[in-house]
PyMOL Python script that loads the backbone (N, CA, C, O; Angstrom):
from pymol import cmd

cmd.read_pdbstr("""\
ATOM      1  N   MET A   1      -1.982  11.949 -10.917  1.00  0.00           N
ATOM      2  CA  MET A   1      -1.351  10.653 -10.892  1.00  0.00           C
ATOM      3  C   MET A   1      -1.990   9.752 -11.939  1.00  0.00           C
ATOM      4  O   MET A   1      -2.917   8.997 -11.647  1.00  0.00           O
ATOM      5  N   ALA A   2      -1.503   9.839 -13.105  1.00  0.00           N
ATOM      6  CA  ALA A   2      -2.053   9.058 -14.205  1.00  0.00           C
ATOM      7  C   ALA A   2      -1.940   7.562 -13.945  1.00  0.00           C
ATOM      8  O   ALA A   2      -2.818   6.794 -14.340  1.00  0.00           O
ATOM      9  N   HIS A   3      -0.869   7.147 -13.285  1.00  0.00           N
ATOM     10  CA  HIS A   3      -0.688   5.714 -13.046  1.00  0.00           C
ATOM     11  C   HIS A   3      -1.757   5.150 -12.127  1.00  0.00           C
ATOM     12  O   HIS A   3      -2.153   3.996 -12.288  1.00  0.00           O
ATOM     13  N   VAL A   4      -2.234   5.929 -11.169  1.00  0.00           N
ATOM     14  CA  VAL A   4      -3.307   5.464 -10.286  1.00  0.00           C
ATOM     15  C   VAL A   4      -4.608   5.366 -11.072  1.00  0.00           C
ATOM     16  O   VAL A   4      -5.336   4.382 -10.944  1.00  0.00           O
ATOM     17  N   ALA A   5      -4.903   6.370 -11.879  1.00  0.00           N
ATOM     18  CA  ALA A   5      -6.118   6.335 -12.693  1.00  0.00           C
ATOM     19  C   ALA A   5      -6.048   5.189 -13.694  1.00  0.00           C
ATOM     20  O   ALA A   5      -7.051   4.524 -13.954  1.00  0.00           O
ATOM     21  N   HIS A   6      -4.875   4.960 -14.248  1.00  0.00           N
ATOM     22  CA  HIS A   6      -4.699   3.896 -15.243  1.00  0.00           C
ATOM     23  C   HIS A   6      -4.918   2.518 -14.611  1.00  0.00           C
ATOM     24  O   HIS A   6      -5.463   1.623 -15.257  1.00  0.00           O
ATOM     25  N   ASN A   7      -4.504   2.344 -13.370  1.00  0.00           N
ATOM     26  CA  ASN A   7      -4.623   1.055 -12.679  1.00  0.00           C
ATOM     27  C   ASN A   7      -5.770   1.020 -11.674  1.00  0.00           C
ATOM     28  O   ASN A   7      -5.808   0.147 -10.808  1.00  0.00           O
ATOM     29  N   ARG A   8      -6.698   1.956 -11.782  1.00  0.00           N
ATOM     30  CA  ARG A   8      -7.767   2.105 -10.786  1.00  0.00           C
ATOM     31  C   ARG A   8      -8.514   0.804 -10.511  1.00  0.00           C
ATOM     32  O   ARG A   8      -8.706   0.442  -9.350  1.00  0.00           O
ATOM     33  N   LYS A   9      -8.933   0.103 -11.545  1.00  0.00           N
ATOM     34  CA  LYS A   9      -9.733  -1.109 -11.353  1.00  0.00           C
ATOM     35  C   LYS A   9      -8.958  -2.157 -10.554  1.00  0.00           C
ATOM     36  O   LYS A   9      -9.499  -2.764  -9.630  1.00  0.00           O
ATOM     37  N   LYS A  10      -7.696  -2.365 -10.911  1.00  0.00           N
ATOM     38  CA  LYS A  10      -6.858  -3.343 -10.223  1.00  0.00           C
ATOM     39  C   LYS A  10      -6.605  -2.914  -8.778  1.00  0.00           C
ATOM     40  O   LYS A  10      -6.663  -3.740  -7.867  1.00  0.00           O
ATOM     41  N   LEU A  11      -6.328  -1.639  -8.568  1.00  0.00           N
ATOM     42  CA  LEU A  11      -6.067  -1.150  -7.219  1.00  0.00           C
ATOM     43  C   LEU A  11      -7.309  -1.244  -6.337  1.00  0.00           C
ATOM     44  O   LEU A  11      -7.227  -1.643  -5.176  1.00  0.00           O
ATOM     45  N   LEU A  12      -8.455  -0.874  -6.897  1.00  0.00           N
ATOM     46  CA  LEU A  12      -9.694  -0.972  -6.123  1.00  0.00           C
ATOM     47  C   LEU A  12     -10.018  -2.415  -5.765  1.00  0.00           C
ATOM     48  O   LEU A  12     -10.527  -2.689  -4.679  1.00  0.00           O
ATOM     49  N   SER A  13      -9.730  -3.322  -6.661  1.00  0.00           N
ATOM     50  CA  SER A  13      -9.936  -4.740  -6.374  1.00  0.00           C
ATOM     51  C   SER A  13      -9.076  -5.174  -5.190  1.00  0.00           C
ATOM     52  O   SER A  13      -9.543  -5.890  -4.305  1.00  0.00           O
ATOM     53  N   ARG A  14      -7.824  -4.738  -5.180  1.00  0.00           N
ATOM     54  CA  ARG A  14      -6.939  -5.063  -4.053  1.00  0.00           C
ATOM     55  C   ARG A  14      -7.453  -4.444  -2.757  1.00  0.00           C
ATOM     56  O   ARG A  14      -7.432  -5.088  -1.708  1.00  0.00           O
ATOM     57  N   VAL A  15      -7.910  -3.206  -2.827  1.00  0.00           N
ATOM     58  CA  VAL A  15      -8.420  -2.534  -1.625  1.00  0.00           C
ATOM     59  C   VAL A  15      -9.653  -3.265  -1.092  1.00  0.00           C
ATOM     60  O   VAL A  15      -9.813  -3.413   0.119  1.00  0.00           O
ATOM     61  N   ARG A  16     -10.509  -3.715  -1.982  1.00  0.00           N
ATOM     62  CA  ARG A  16     -11.706  -4.449  -1.545  1.00  0.00           C
ATOM     63  C   ARG A  16     -11.330  -5.779  -0.885  1.00  0.00           C
ATOM     64  O   ARG A  16     -11.950  -6.178   0.100  1.00  0.00           O
ATOM     65  N   ARG A  17     -10.318  -6.464  -1.424  1.00  0.00           N
ATOM     66  CA  ARG A  17      -9.852  -7.703  -0.785  1.00  0.00           C
ATOM     67  C   ARG A  17      -9.291  -7.397   0.605  1.00  0.00           C
ATOM     68  O   ARG A  17      -9.521  -8.144   1.556  1.00  0.00           O
ATOM     69  N   ILE A  18      -8.563  -6.305   0.708  1.00  0.00           N
ATOM     70  CA  ILE A  18      -8.018  -5.898   2.017  1.00  0.00           C
ATOM     71  C   ILE A  18      -9.165  -5.621   2.980  1.00  0.00           C
ATOM     72  O   ILE A  18      -9.106  -5.994   4.152  1.00  0.00           O
ATOM     73  N   GLY A  19     -10.205  -4.966   2.481  1.00  0.00           N
ATOM     74  CA  GLY A  19     -11.377  -4.706   3.317  1.00  0.00           C
ATOM     75  C   GLY A  19     -11.993  -5.999   3.840  1.00  0.00           C
ATOM     76  O   GLY A  19     -12.421  -6.065   4.992  1.00  0.00           O
ATOM     77  N   GLY A  20     -12.036  -7.017   2.999  1.00  0.00           N
ATOM     78  CA  GLY A  20     -12.542  -8.321   3.428  1.00  0.00           C
ATOM     79  C   GLY A  20     -11.649  -8.949   4.483  1.00  0.00           C
ATOM     80  O   GLY A  20     -12.134  -9.563   5.434  1.00  0.00           O
ATOM     81  N   GLN A  21     -10.345  -8.795   4.311  1.00  0.00           N
ATOM     82  CA  GLN A  21      -9.412  -9.328   5.301  1.00  0.00           C
ATOM     83  C   GLN A  21      -9.564  -8.606   6.642  1.00  0.00           C
ATOM     84  O   GLN A  21      -9.507  -9.237   7.698  1.00  0.00           O
ATOM     85  N   VAL A  22      -9.755  -7.295   6.601  1.00  0.00           N
ATOM     86  CA  VAL A  22      -9.946  -6.526   7.834  1.00  0.00           C
ATOM     87  C   VAL A  22     -11.263  -6.924   8.502  1.00  0.00           C
ATOM     88  O   VAL A  22     -11.329  -7.036   9.727  1.00  0.00           O
ATOM     89  N   ALA A  23     -12.306  -7.138   7.708  1.00  0.00           N
ATOM     90  CA  ALA A  23     -13.590  -7.573   8.260  1.00  0.00           C
ATOM     91  C   ALA A  23     -13.451  -8.942   8.931  1.00  0.00           C
ATOM     92  O   ALA A  23     -14.031  -9.174   9.992  1.00  0.00           O
ATOM     93  N   ALA A  24     -12.684  -9.850   8.315  1.00  0.00           N
ATOM     94  CA  ALA A  24     -12.452 -11.166   8.923  1.00  0.00           C
ATOM     95  C   ALA A  24     -11.675 -11.034  10.228  1.00  0.00           C
ATOM     96  O   ALA A  24     -11.935 -11.760  11.188  1.00  0.00           O
ATOM     97  N   LEU A  25     -10.732 -10.116  10.259  1.00  0.00           N
ATOM     98  CA  LEU A  25      -9.976  -9.871  11.486  1.00  0.00           C
ATOM     99  C   LEU A  25     -10.900  -9.345  12.580  1.00  0.00           C
ATOM    100  O   LEU A  25     -10.824  -9.780  13.729  1.00  0.00           O
ATOM    101  N   GLU A  26     -11.758  -8.419  12.222  1.00  0.00           N
ATOM    102  CA  GLU A  26     -12.718  -7.880  13.192  1.00  0.00           C
ATOM    103  C   GLU A  26     -13.611  -8.990  13.755  1.00  0.00           C
ATOM    104  O   GLU A  26     -13.848  -9.046  14.961  1.00  0.00           O
ATOM    105  N   LYS A  27     -14.100  -9.863  12.891  1.00  0.00           N
ATOM    106  CA  LYS A  27     -14.943 -10.979  13.338  1.00  0.00           C
ATOM    107  C   LYS A  27     -14.175 -11.912  14.261  1.00  0.00           C
ATOM    108  O   LYS A  27     -14.712 -12.397  15.257  1.00  0.00           O
ATOM    109  N   ALA A  28     -12.918 -12.158  13.922  1.00  0.00           N
ATOM    110  CA  ALA A  28     -12.100 -13.030  14.770  1.00  0.00           C
ATOM    111  C   ALA A  28     -11.931 -12.430  16.160  1.00  0.00           C
ATOM    112  O   ALA A  28     -11.977 -13.144  17.162  1.00  0.00           O
ATOM    113  N   LEU A  29     -11.737 -11.125  16.216  1.00  0.00           N
ATOM    114  CA  LEU A  29     -11.599 -10.463  17.518  1.00  0.00           C
ATOM    115  C   LEU A  29     -12.919 -10.486  18.286  1.00  0.00           C
ATOM    116  O   LEU A  29     -12.940 -10.727  19.493  1.00  0.00           O
ATOM    117  N   GLU A  30     -14.017 -10.233  17.577  1.00  0.00           N
ATOM    118  CA  GLU A  30     -15.330 -10.268  18.232  1.00  0.00           C
ATOM    119  C   GLU A  30     -15.668 -11.662  18.746  1.00  0.00           C
ATOM    120  O   GLU A  30     -16.312 -11.809  19.784  1.00  0.00           O
ATOM    121  N   ALA A  31     -15.231 -12.684  18.013  1.00  0.00           N
ATOM    122  CA  ALA A  31     -15.523 -14.071  18.384  1.00  0.00           C
ATOM    123  C   ALA A  31     -14.536 -14.619  19.408  1.00  0.00           C
ATOM    124  O   ALA A  31     -14.633 -15.776  19.816  1.00  0.00           O
ATOM    125  N   ASP A  32     -13.595 -13.788  19.816  1.00  0.00           N
ATOM    126  CA  ASP A  32     -12.576 -14.198  20.775  1.00  0.00           C
ATOM    127  C   ASP A  32     -11.809 -15.420  20.285  1.00  0.00           C
ATOM    128  O   ASP A  32     -11.551 -16.358  21.039  1.00  0.00           O
ATOM    129  N   ASP A  33     -11.447 -15.386  18.992  1.00  0.00           N
ATOM    130  CA  ASP A  33     -10.681 -16.474  18.395  1.00  0.00           C
ATOM    131  C   ASP A  33      -9.314 -16.595  19.057  1.00  0.00           C
ATOM    132  O   ASP A  33      -8.867 -15.701  19.775  1.00  0.00           O
ATOM    133  N   ASP A  34      -8.667 -17.720  18.796  1.00  0.00           N
ATOM    134  CA  ASP A  34      -7.331 -17.988  19.305  1.00  0.00           C
ATOM    135  C   ASP A  34      -6.386 -16.856  18.898  1.00  0.00           C
ATOM    136  O   ASP A  34      -6.434 -16.377  17.765  1.00  0.00           O
ATOM    137  N   CYS A  35      -5.534 -16.437  19.823  1.00  0.00           N
ATOM    138  CA  CYS A  35      -4.648 -15.306  19.541  1.00  0.00           C
ATOM    139  C   CYS A  35      -3.684 -15.601  18.393  1.00  0.00           C
ATOM    140  O   CYS A  35      -3.320 -14.692  17.647  1.00  0.00           O
ATOM    141  N   ALA A  36      -3.269 -16.852  18.242  1.00  0.00           N
ATOM    142  CA  ALA A  36      -2.372 -17.196  17.130  1.00  0.00           C
ATOM    143  C   ALA A  36      -3.070 -16.944  15.788  1.00  0.00           C
ATOM    144  O   ALA A  36      -2.460 -16.424  14.854  1.00  0.00           O
ATOM    145  N   GLN A  37      -4.348 -17.316  15.701  1.00  0.00           N
ATOM    146  CA  GLN A  37      -5.099 -17.082  14.470  1.00  0.00           C
ATOM    147  C   GLN A  37      -5.282 -15.585  14.219  1.00  0.00           C
ATOM    148  O   GLN A  37      -5.209 -15.140  13.074  1.00  0.00           O
ATOM    149  N   VAL A  38      -5.516 -14.819  15.256  1.00  0.00           N
ATOM    150  CA  VAL A  38      -5.648 -13.364  15.109  1.00  0.00           C
ATOM    151  C   VAL A  38      -4.331 -12.773  14.613  1.00  0.00           C
ATOM    152  O   VAL A  38      -4.337 -11.902  13.743  1.00  0.00           O
ATOM    153  N   LEU A  39      -3.226 -13.226  15.141  1.00  0.00           N
ATOM    154  CA  LEU A  39      -1.918 -12.741  14.693  1.00  0.00           C
ATOM    155  C   LEU A  39      -1.678 -13.063  13.219  1.00  0.00           C
ATOM    156  O   LEU A  39      -1.134 -12.243  12.479  1.00  0.00           O
ATOM    157  N   VAL A  40      -2.083 -14.253  12.799  1.00  0.00           N
ATOM    158  CA  VAL A  40      -1.949 -14.619  11.385  1.00  0.00           C
ATOM    159  C   VAL A  40      -2.783 -13.681  10.522  1.00  0.00           C
ATOM    160  O   VAL A  40      -2.327 -13.239   9.468  1.00  0.00           O
ATOM    161  N   GLN A  41      -3.991 -13.376  10.956  1.00  0.00           N
ATOM    162  CA  GLN A  41      -4.845 -12.470  10.183  1.00  0.00           C
ATOM    163  C   GLN A  41      -4.267 -11.060  10.142  1.00  0.00           C
ATOM    164  O   GLN A  41      -4.343 -10.390   9.112  1.00  0.00           O
ATOM    165  N   ILE A  42      -3.696 -10.609  11.242  1.00  0.00           N
ATOM    166  CA  ILE A  42      -3.050  -9.289  11.254  1.00  0.00           C
ATOM    167  C   ILE A  42      -1.886  -9.267  10.260  1.00  0.00           C
ATOM    168  O   ILE A  42      -1.724  -8.309   9.503  1.00  0.00           O
ATOM    169  N   ALA A  43      -1.084 -10.324  10.270  1.00  0.00           N
ATOM    170  CA  ALA A  43       0.041 -10.407   9.333  1.00  0.00           C
ATOM    171  C   ALA A  43      -0.442 -10.427   7.893  1.00  0.00           C
ATOM    172  O   ALA A  43       0.194  -9.841   7.017  1.00  0.00           O
ATOM    173  N   THR A  44      -1.556 -11.092   7.639  1.00  0.00           N
ATOM    174  CA  THR A  44      -2.123 -11.147   6.291  1.00  0.00           C
ATOM    175  C   THR A  44      -2.560  -9.763   5.831  1.00  0.00           C
ATOM    176  O   THR A  44      -2.297  -9.367   4.695  1.00  0.00           O
ATOM    177  N   VAL A  45      -3.225  -9.032   6.713  1.00  0.00           N
ATOM    178  CA  VAL A  45      -3.661  -7.668   6.379  1.00  0.00           C
ATOM    179  C   VAL A  45      -2.450  -6.781   6.127  1.00  0.00           C
ATOM    180  O   VAL A  45      -2.414  -6.031   5.151  1.00  0.00           O
ATOM    181  N   ARG A  46      -1.475  -6.868   6.994  1.00  0.00           N
ATOM    182  CA  ARG A  46      -0.276  -6.039   6.816  1.00  0.00           C
ATOM    183  C   ARG A  46       0.430  -6.372   5.500  1.00  0.00           C
ATOM    184  O   ARG A  46       0.870  -5.465   4.793  1.00  0.00           O
ATOM    185  N   GLY A  47       0.542  -7.634   5.169  1.00  0.00           N
ATOM    186  CA  GLY A  47       1.157  -8.037   3.912  1.00  0.00           C
ATOM    187  C   GLY A  47       0.402  -7.491   2.710  1.00  0.00           C
ATOM    188  O   GLY A  47       1.006  -7.048   1.734  1.00  0.00           O
ATOM    189  N   ALA A  48      -0.917  -7.527   2.790  1.00  0.00           N
ATOM    190  CA  ALA A  48      -1.736  -7.013   1.686  1.00  0.00           C
ATOM    191  C   ALA A  48      -1.569  -5.506   1.539  1.00  0.00           C
ATOM    192  O   ALA A  48      -1.472  -5.000   0.421  1.00  0.00           O
ATOM    193  N   ILE A  49      -1.534  -4.793   2.643  1.00  0.00           N
ATOM    194  CA  ILE A  49      -1.327  -3.340   2.610  1.00  0.00           C
ATOM    195  C   ILE A  49       0.064  -3.017   2.073  1.00  0.00           C
ATOM    196  O   ILE A  49       0.225  -2.113   1.253  1.00  0.00           O
ATOM    197  N   ASP A  50       1.064  -3.760   2.538  1.00  0.00           N
ATOM    198  CA  ASP A  50       2.429  -3.534   2.046  1.00  0.00           C
ATOM    199  C   ASP A  50       2.515  -3.786   0.542  1.00  0.00           C
ATOM    200  O   ASP A  50       3.181  -3.042  -0.178  1.00  0.00           O
ATOM    201  N   GLY A  51       1.844  -4.829   0.073  1.00  0.00           N
ATOM    202  CA  GLY A  51       1.835  -5.122  -1.363  1.00  0.00           C
ATOM    203  C   GLY A  51       1.197  -4.011  -2.167  1.00  0.00           C
ATOM    204  O   GLY A  51       1.702  -3.638  -3.226  1.00  0.00           O
ATOM    205  N   LEU A  52       0.090  -3.478  -1.674  1.00  0.00           N
ATOM    206  CA  LEU A  52      -0.580  -2.357  -2.336  1.00  0.00           C
ATOM    207  C   LEU A  52       0.327  -1.135  -2.354  1.00  0.00           C
ATOM    208  O   LEU A  52       0.453  -0.457  -3.373  1.00  0.00           O
ATOM    209  N   MET A  53       0.955  -0.861  -1.218  1.00  0.00           N
ATOM    210  CA  MET A  53       1.867   0.282  -1.125  1.00  0.00           C
ATOM    211  C   MET A  53       2.998   0.151  -2.138  1.00  0.00           C
ATOM    212  O   MET A  53       3.327   1.115  -2.829  1.00  0.00           O
ATOM    213  N   MET A  54       3.588  -1.025  -2.229  1.00  0.00           N
ATOM    214  CA  MET A  54       4.707  -1.225  -3.146  1.00  0.00           C
ATOM    215  C   MET A  54       4.274  -1.100  -4.601  1.00  0.00           C
ATOM    216  O   MET A  54       5.028  -0.583  -5.426  1.00  0.00           O
ATOM    217  N   GLU A  55       3.081  -1.561  -4.925  1.00  0.00           N
ATOM    218  CA  GLU A  55       2.600  -1.455  -6.302  1.00  0.00           C
ATOM    219  C   GLU A  55       2.413   0.012  -6.703  1.00  0.00           C
ATOM    220  O   GLU A  55       2.859   0.430  -7.772  1.00  0.00           O
ATOM    221  N   VAL A  56       1.761   0.779  -5.851  1.00  0.00           N
ATOM    222  CA  VAL A  56       1.539   2.198  -6.156  1.00  0.00           C
ATOM    223  C   VAL A  56       2.863   2.952  -6.136  1.00  0.00           C
ATOM    224  O   VAL A  56       3.105   3.804  -6.990  1.00  0.00           O
ATOM    225  N   LEU A  57       3.717   2.645  -5.171  1.00  0.00           N
ATOM    226  CA  LEU A  57       5.017   3.315  -5.084  1.00  0.00           C
ATOM    227  C   LEU A  57       5.879   3.013  -6.316  1.00  0.00           C
ATOM    228  O   LEU A  57       6.516   3.915  -6.861  1.00  0.00           O
ATOM    229  N   ASN A  58       5.902   1.776  -6.746  1.00  0.00           N
ATOM    230  CA  ASN A  58       6.663   1.405  -7.937  1.00  0.00           C
ATOM    231  C   ASN A  58       6.195   2.204  -9.159  1.00  0.00           C
ATOM    232  O   ASN A  58       7.011   2.764  -9.892  1.00  0.00           O
ATOM    233  N   ASP A  59       4.890   2.250  -9.368  1.00  0.00           N
ATOM    234  CA  ASP A  59       4.356   3.015 -10.498  1.00  0.00           C
ATOM    235  C   ASP A  59       4.688   4.498 -10.360  1.00  0.00           C
ATOM    236  O   ASP A  59       5.020   5.163 -11.341  1.00  0.00           O
ATOM    237  N   HIS A  60       4.595   5.007  -9.135  1.00  0.00           N
ATOM    238  CA  HIS A  60       4.894   6.412  -8.883  1.00  0.00           C
ATOM    239  C   HIS A  60       6.363   6.720  -9.214  1.00  0.00           C
ATOM    240  O   HIS A  60       6.662   7.706  -9.888  1.00  0.00           O
ATOM    241  N   LEU A  61       7.260   5.875  -8.737  1.00  0.00           N
ATOM    242  CA  LEU A  61       8.686   6.090  -9.012  1.00  0.00           C
ATOM    243  C   LEU A  61       8.979   6.065 -10.506  1.00  0.00           C
ATOM    244  O   LEU A  61       9.746   6.888 -11.004  1.00  0.00           O
ATOM    245  N   HIS A  62       8.380   5.137 -11.210  1.00  0.00           N
ATOM    246  CA  HIS A  62       8.617   5.064 -12.655  1.00  0.00           C
ATOM    247  C   HIS A  62       8.090   6.304 -13.378  1.00  0.00           C
ATOM    248  O   HIS A  62       8.750   6.847 -14.264  1.00  0.00           O
ATOM    249  N   GLU A  63       6.895   6.740 -12.986  1.00  0.00           N
ATOM    250  CA  GLU A  63       6.289   7.867 -13.698  1.00  0.00           C
ATOM    251  C   GLU A  63       6.840   9.220 -13.268  1.00  0.00           C
ATOM    252  O   GLU A  63       7.056  10.092 -14.109  1.00  0.00           O
ATOM    253  N   HIS A  64       7.069   9.407 -11.974  1.00  0.00           N
ATOM    254  CA  HIS A  64       7.409  10.736 -11.467  1.00  0.00           C
ATOM    255  C   HIS A  64       8.888  10.930 -11.130  1.00  0.00           C
ATOM    256  O   HIS A  64       9.311  12.045 -10.824  1.00  0.00           O
ATOM    257  N   VAL A  65       9.667   9.863 -11.183  1.00  0.00           N
ATOM    258  CA  VAL A  65      11.100  10.004 -10.926  1.00  0.00           C
ATOM    259  C   VAL A  65      11.889   9.555 -12.156  1.00  0.00           C
ATOM    260  O   VAL A  65      12.618  10.351 -12.748  1.00  0.00           O
ATOM    261  N   VAL A  66      11.751   8.305 -12.535  1.00  0.00           N
ATOM    262  CA  VAL A  66      12.535   7.767 -13.646  1.00  0.00           C
ATOM    263  C   VAL A  66      12.215   8.484 -14.955  1.00  0.00           C
ATOM    264  O   VAL A  66      13.121   8.874 -15.691  1.00  0.00           O
ATOM    265  N   ALA A  67      10.924   8.655 -15.244  1.00  0.00           N
ATOM    266  CA  ALA A  67      10.524   9.233 -16.531  1.00  0.00           C
ATOM    267  C   ALA A  67      10.471  10.760 -16.522  1.00  0.00           C
ATOM    268  O   ALA A  67      10.205  11.373 -17.555  1.00  0.00           O
ATOM    269  N   GLU A  68      10.718  11.371 -15.382  1.00  0.00           N
ATOM    270  CA  GLU A  68      10.665  12.835 -15.274  1.00  0.00           C
ATOM    271  C   GLU A  68      11.887  13.447 -15.946  1.00  0.00           C
ATOM    272  O   GLU A  68      13.026  13.137 -15.596  1.00  0.00           O
ATOM    273  N   ALA A  69      11.636  14.311 -16.904  1.00  0.00           N
ATOM    274  CA  ALA A  69      12.730  14.943 -17.654  1.00  0.00           C
ATOM    275  C   ALA A  69      13.427  16.037 -16.845  1.00  0.00           C
ATOM    276  O   ALA A  69      14.631  16.246 -16.989  1.00  0.00           O
ATOM    277  N   SER A  70      12.682  16.724 -16.007  1.00  0.00           N
ATOM    278  CA  SER A  70      13.236  17.837 -15.239  1.00  0.00           C
ATOM    279  C   SER A  70      13.967  17.331 -13.998  1.00  0.00           C
ATOM    280  O   SER A  70      13.367  16.692 -13.134  1.00  0.00           O
ATOM    281  N   GLN A  71      15.251  17.618 -13.916  1.00  0.00           N
ATOM    282  CA  GLN A  71      16.039  17.179 -12.764  1.00  0.00           C
ATOM    283  C   GLN A  71      15.520  17.789 -11.456  1.00  0.00           C
ATOM    284  O   GLN A  71      15.445  17.069 -10.460  1.00  0.00           O
ATOM    285  N   PRO A  72      15.161  19.066 -11.407  1.00  0.00           N
ATOM    286  CA  PRO A  72      14.622  19.612 -10.154  1.00  0.00           C
ATOM    287  C   PRO A  72      13.330  18.917  -9.708  1.00  0.00           C
ATOM    288  O   PRO A  72      13.142  18.667  -8.517  1.00  0.00           O
ATOM    289  N   ARG A  73      12.448  18.607 -10.653  1.00  0.00           N
ATOM    290  CA  ARG A  73      11.214  17.880 -10.295  1.00  0.00           C
ATOM    291  C   ARG A  73      11.545  16.476  -9.801  1.00  0.00           C
ATOM    292  O   ARG A  73      10.952  15.993  -8.836  1.00  0.00           O
ATOM    293  N   ARG A  74      12.496  15.823 -10.471  1.00  0.00           N
ATOM    294  CA  ARG A  74      12.919  14.484 -10.045  1.00  0.00           C
ATOM    295  C   ARG A  74      13.422  14.532  -8.600  1.00  0.00           C
ATOM    296  O   ARG A  74      13.076  13.675  -7.787  1.00  0.00           O
ATOM    297  N   ALA A  75      14.228  15.525  -8.294  1.00  0.00           N
ATOM    298  CA  ALA A  75      14.780  15.665  -6.940  1.00  0.00           C
ATOM    299  C   ALA A  75      13.665  15.908  -5.922  1.00  0.00           C
ATOM    300  O   ALA A  75      13.683  15.332  -4.834  1.00  0.00           O
ATOM    301  N   ARG A  76      12.698  16.755  -6.270  1.00  0.00           N
ATOM    302  CA  ARG A  76      11.566  17.013  -5.359  1.00  0.00           C
ATOM    303  C   ARG A  76      10.756  15.742  -5.124  1.00  0.00           C
ATOM    304  O   ARG A  76      10.383  15.442  -3.989  1.00  0.00           O
ATOM    305  N   GLU A  77      10.483  14.993  -6.196  1.00  0.00           N
ATOM    306  CA  GLU A  77       9.728  13.752  -6.065  1.00  0.00           C
ATOM    307  C   GLU A  77      10.482  12.730  -5.222  1.00  0.00           C
ATOM    308  O   GLU A  77       9.893  12.041  -4.389  1.00  0.00           O
ATOM    309  N   MET A  78      11.774  12.642  -5.446  1.00  0.00           N
ATOM    310  CA  MET A  78      12.578  11.694  -4.671  1.00  0.00           C
ATOM    311  C   MET A  78      12.569  12.066  -3.196  1.00  0.00           C
ATOM    312  O   MET A  78      12.472  11.191  -2.336  1.00  0.00           O
ATOM    313  N   ALA A  79      12.670  13.357  -2.895  1.00  0.00           N
ATOM    314  CA  ALA A  79      12.608  13.811  -1.505  1.00  0.00           C
ATOM    315  C   ALA A  79      11.245  13.491  -0.892  1.00  0.00           C
ATOM    316  O   ALA A  79      11.163  13.071   0.262  1.00  0.00           O
ATOM    317  N   ALA A  80      10.187  13.688  -1.660  1.00  0.00           N
ATOM    318  CA  ALA A  80       8.838  13.390  -1.171  1.00  0.00           C
ATOM    319  C   ALA A  80       8.684  11.895  -0.888  1.00  0.00           C
ATOM    320  O   ALA A  80       8.095  11.509   0.121  1.00  0.00           O
ATOM    321  N   VAL A  81       9.211  11.061  -1.776  1.00  0.00           N
ATOM    322  CA  VAL A  81       9.134   9.614  -1.570  1.00  0.00           C
ATOM    323  C   VAL A  81       9.962   9.207  -0.352  1.00  0.00           C
ATOM    324  O   VAL A  81       9.536   8.351   0.424  1.00  0.00           O
ATOM    325  N   THR A  82      11.108   9.795  -0.179  1.00  0.00           N
ATOM    326  CA  THR A  82      11.940   9.493   0.982  1.00  0.00           C
ATOM    327  C   THR A  82      11.202   9.847   2.273  1.00  0.00           C
ATOM    328  O   THR A  82      11.215   9.067   3.225  1.00  0.00           O
ATOM    329  N   ASP A  83      10.563  11.011   2.312  1.00  0.00           N
ATOM    330  CA  ASP A  83       9.778  11.408   3.490  1.00  0.00           C
ATOM    331  C   ASP A  83       8.632  10.426   3.732  1.00  0.00           C
ATOM    332  O   ASP A  83       8.362  10.039   4.869  1.00  0.00           O
ATOM    333  N   LEU A  84       7.967  10.033   2.657  1.00  0.00           N
ATOM    334  CA  LEU A  84       6.873   9.077   2.767  1.00  0.00           C
ATOM    335  C   LEU A  84       7.356   7.759   3.355  1.00  0.00           C
ATOM    336  O   LEU A  84       6.714   7.198   4.243  1.00  0.00           O
ATOM    337  N   MET A  85       8.483   7.265   2.863  1.00  0.00           N
ATOM    338  CA  MET A  85       8.994   5.991   3.348  1.00  0.00           C
ATOM    339  C   MET A  85       9.417   6.079   4.811  1.00  0.00           C
ATOM    340  O   MET A  85       9.263   5.111   5.556  1.00  0.00           O
ATOM    341  N   ARG A  86       9.942   7.217   5.229  1.00  0.00           N
ATOM    342  CA  ARG A  86      10.288   7.381   6.650  1.00  0.00           C
ATOM    343  C   ARG A  86       9.034   7.267   7.514  1.00  0.00           C
ATOM    344  O   ARG A  86       9.053   6.637   8.571  1.00  0.00           O
ATOM    345  N   THR A  87       7.965   7.873   7.062  1.00  0.00           N
ATOM    346  CA  THR A  87       6.693   7.796   7.787  1.00  0.00           C
ATOM    347  C   THR A  87       6.132   6.383   7.761  1.00  0.00           C
ATOM    348  O   THR A  87       5.620   5.893   8.768  1.00  0.00           O
ATOM    349  N   TYR A  88       6.226   5.738   6.627  1.00  0.00           N
ATOM    350  CA  TYR A  88       5.634   4.410   6.441  1.00  0.00           C
ATOM    351  C   TYR A  88       6.310   3.356   7.303  1.00  0.00           C
ATOM    352  O   TYR A  88       5.635   2.476   7.837  1.00  0.00           O
ATOM    353  N   VAL A  89       7.604   3.424   7.446  1.00  0.00           N
ATOM    354  CA  VAL A  89       8.301   2.368   8.186  1.00  0.00           C
ATOM    355  C   VAL A  89       8.329   2.584   9.702  1.00  0.00           C
ATOM    356  O   VAL A  89       8.853   1.737  10.426  1.00  0.00           O
ATOM    357  N   LYS A  90       7.793   3.667  10.184  1.00  0.00           N
ATOM    358  CA  LYS A  90       7.733   3.912  11.640  1.00  0.00           C
ATOM    359  C   LYS A  90       6.822   2.917  12.303  1.00  0.00           C
ATOM    360  O   LYS A  90       6.643   2.959  13.520  1.00  0.00           O
TER     361      LYS A  90
END
""", "prot")
cmd.dss("prot")
cmd.show_as("cartoon", "prot")
cmd.util.cbc("prot")
cmd.orient("prot")
């Protein structure tokens, strides 16, 4: 996955921010914070994960589907992405 290696620094930065958000959520739960605030933090973490997923997926689709010259490989990649999305949205 050349696109992941190419964007490694940016992706790792996003993952580290997500880690900070998860740590803040853990602290909020340990501190017995207000449930509304905990829900906001959960939504923030989910949004950050979804954003990361979409960034990697977008790059993957461009590199392994759109730019793929071989139609059979394109079809296999598209099927793999479809399976992934079915799992992701459950």
